[in-house]
C-alpha positions as CSV (number, residue, x, y, z in Angstrom):
1,M,103.9,111.2,74.7
2,V,101.6,110.2,77.5
3,A,99.0,109.0,75.0
4,K,101.6,106.8,73.3
5,F,102.7,105.4,76.6
6,E,99.0,104.7,77.6
7,K,98.4,103.1,74.2
8,A,101.5,100.9,74.5
9,L,100.7,99.8,78.0
10,L,97.1,99.0,77.0
11,W,98.5,96.9,74.1
12,V,100.8,95.0,76.5
13,I,97.9,94.3,78.9
14,E,95.6,93.3,76.0
15,T,98.4,90.9,74.8
16,I,98.8,89.4,78.2
17,C,95.0,88.9,78.5
18,L,94.9,87.2,75.0
19,A,97.9,85.0,75.9
20,L,96.3,84.0,79.2
21,L,93.0,83.2,77.4
22,I,94.7,81.1,74.8
23,I,96.8,79.2,77.3
24,L,93.8,78.6,79.5
25,A,91.7,77.3,76.5
26,L,94.6,75.1,75.4
27,S,95.0,73.6,78.9
28,V,91.3,72.9,79.1
29,I,91.2,71.3,75.7
30,Y,94.3,69.2,76.6
31,S,93.0,68.2,80.0
32,T,89.6,67.3,78.6
33,T,91.2,65.2,75.8
34,M,93.5,63.5,78.2
35,R,90.7,62.8,80.7
36,Y,88.7,61.3,77.9
37,L,91.7,59.1,77.0
38,G,92.0,58.0,80.7
39,A,95.2,59.9,81.5
40,S,94.0,63.1,83.2
41,P,96.9,65.4,84.1
42,S,97.3,66.1,87.8
43,W,98.2,69.7,87.3
44,Y,95.1,70.8,85.4
45,D,92.9,72.0,88.3
46,E,95.5,74.2,89.9
47,I,96.8,75.7,86.6
48,A,93.3,76.4,85.3
49,S,92.5,78.2,88.6
50,V,95.7,80.2,88.5
51,L,95.2,81.1,84.8
52,L,91.6,82.2,85.4
53,A,92.6,84.3,88.3
54,W,95.4,86.0,86.3
55,L,93.0,86.5,83.4
56,T,90.5,88.1,85.7
57,Y,93.0,90.5,87.3
58,F,94.5,91.5,83.9
59,G,91.0,91.8,82.4
60,A,89.9,94.1,85.2
61,T,93.1,96.2,84.6
62,Y,92.2,96.4,80.9
63,A,88.7,97.5,81.7
64,L,90.1,100.2,84.0
65,F,92.3,101.6,81.3
66,L,89.3,101.8,79.0
67,R,87.2,103.2,81.8
68,Q,84.7,100.4,81.3
69,H,84.4,99.5,84.9
70,M,81.3,100.3,87.0
71,S,80.8,103.9,87.9
72,F,78.2,106.4,88.8
73,G,78.6,108.8,86.0
74,G,75.0,109.9,86.2
75,I,75.5,111.2,89.7
76,V,78.6,113.2,88.6
77,T,76.8,114.7,85.5
78,A,73.8,115.7,87.6
79,L,75.9,117.9,89.8
80,P,77.0,121.5,89.1
81,R,80.4,121.7,87.3
82,N,82.6,122.5,90.3
83,A,80.9,119.8,92.4
84,A,81.1,117.3,89.6
85,V,84.8,117.9,89.2
86,A,85.4,117.7,92.9
87,L,83.5,114.4,93.2
88,A,85.3,112.9,90.2
89,L,88.7,114.0,91.7
90,V,87.8,112.5,95.1
91,S,86.7,109.3,93.5
92,E,89.9,109.1,91.5
93,V,92.0,109.6,94.7
94,L,90.0,107.0,96.5
95,V,90.6,104.5,93.7
96,I,94.3,105.2,93.7
97,G,94.4,104.9,97.5
98,F,92.5,101.6,97.4
99,F,94.9,100.1,94.8
100,A,97.9,101.4,96.8
101,V,96.7,99.4,99.8
102,V,96.1,96.4,97.6
103,A,99.6,96.7,96.1
104,W,101.2,97.1,99.5
105,Y,99.5,94.2,101.2
106,G,99.6,92.1,98.1
107,N,103.4,92.5,98.1
108,A,103.5,91.7,101.8
109,V,101.7,88.4,101.1
110,L,104.4,87.4,98.6
111,A,107.0,87.1,101.4
112,V,104.8,84.6,103.2
113,A,103.7,82.8,100.0
114,R,107.4,82.2,99.0
115,W,107.6,79.2,101.3
116,D,104.6,77.3,99.8
117,S,104.0,75.9,96.4
118,L,101.3,74.4,94.3
119,L,100.5,70.8,95.1
120,S,100.8,69.4,91.6
121,I,103.6,71.6,90.4
122,R,106.1,71.8,93.2
123,W,108.5,74.3,91.5
124,M,105.8,76.9,91.2
125,T,105.7,78.8,94.5
126,L,102.7,80.7,95.6
127,D,104.5,84.0,95.5
128,I,104.6,83.5,91.7
129,V,100.9,82.8,91.7
130,Q,100.0,85.6,94.0
131,S,102.3,88.2,92.3
132,V,99.4,89.1,90.0
133,I,97.8,91.1,92.9
134,P,100.5,93.7,93.4
135,I,101.4,93.8,89.7
136,T,97.9,94.6,88.5
137,A,97.3,96.9,91.4
138,I,100.2,99.0,90.3
139,L,99.0,98.8,86.7
140,M,95.6,100.0,87.9
141,I,97.2,103.0,89.7
142,I,99.1,103.8,86.5
143,G,95.9,103.4,84.4
144,T,93.9,105.6,86.8
145,L,96.6,108.3,86.6
146,L,96.8,108.1,82.8
147,T,93.1,108.3,82.3
148,M,92.3,110.8,85.1
149,P,92.6,113.9,83.0
150,R,90.1,112.6,80.5
151,A,87.7,111.6,83.4
152,L,88.0,115.1,84.9
153,R,87.4,116.8,81.6
154,N,84.3,114.7,81.1
155,A,83.1,115.6,84.6
156,A,83.7,119.3,83.9
157,A,81.9,119.0,80.5
158,G,79.0,117.1,82.0
159,I,79.6,114.0,79.8
160,D,78.6,110.6,81.1
161,T,80.7,108.3,78.9
162,D,78.3,105.3,79.6
163,H,75.3,107.3,78.3
164,A,77.3,108.8,75.4
165,E,78.4,105.3,74.3
166,I,74.8,104.0,74.5
167,E,73.5,107.0,72.5
168,Q,76.3,106.5,69.9
169,A,75.4,102.8,69.6
170,I,71.7,103.7,69.1
171,A,72.5,106.3,66.5
172,D,74.8,103.8,64.7
173,A,72.0,101.1,64.8
174,E,69.4,103.6,63.5
175,R,71.8,104.7,60.7
176,E,72.4,101.1,59.7
177,N,68.7,100.4,59.8
178,A,68.0,103.4,57.6
179,D,70.7,102.3,55.2
180,A,69.3,98.8,55.0
181,S,65.8,100.2,54.4
182,R,67.0,102.4,51.6
183,K,68.7,99.4,50.0
184,D,65.5,97.4,50.2
185,D,63.5,100.2,48.7
186,T,65.9,100.4,45.7
187,K,65.5,96.7,44.8
């Protein structure tokens, strides 16, 4: 049940990232074309900045769900089992605490930003623009809670996922290289 929820939420975040990327690309193409034709849209600079910021926040959320953010897995795996689990748990609690503070103060900013708007698109208030901060902070808390059991199991087993992925990639490349060599030898 939890795995299905995590997978569905990850799909939603991935879809949002893809939509933001497509909208950003289309707005850049449109603006570049119009600028070339001598009719540059006034809204482009602000919208491109907002879209890029939203894409960055949602992209970071996506990376957190996949546990592809920066970490110090080597330090955790170098410790004895109990210390590794304790350090991993403390780091998870610190991450959740940090994003709780970001969500809280990000939400507080929305009340102030409600009274201001973008310069070129007057109907878009800054609370809409800045809402990405508390939204993604809450999603990051959820992502951390959903992936925490896996991270703690890896810490207990002494698995550094970064090194495991690198070793898997090297093994895959060596296998592909061996397959290609065998094909060349049979010709």
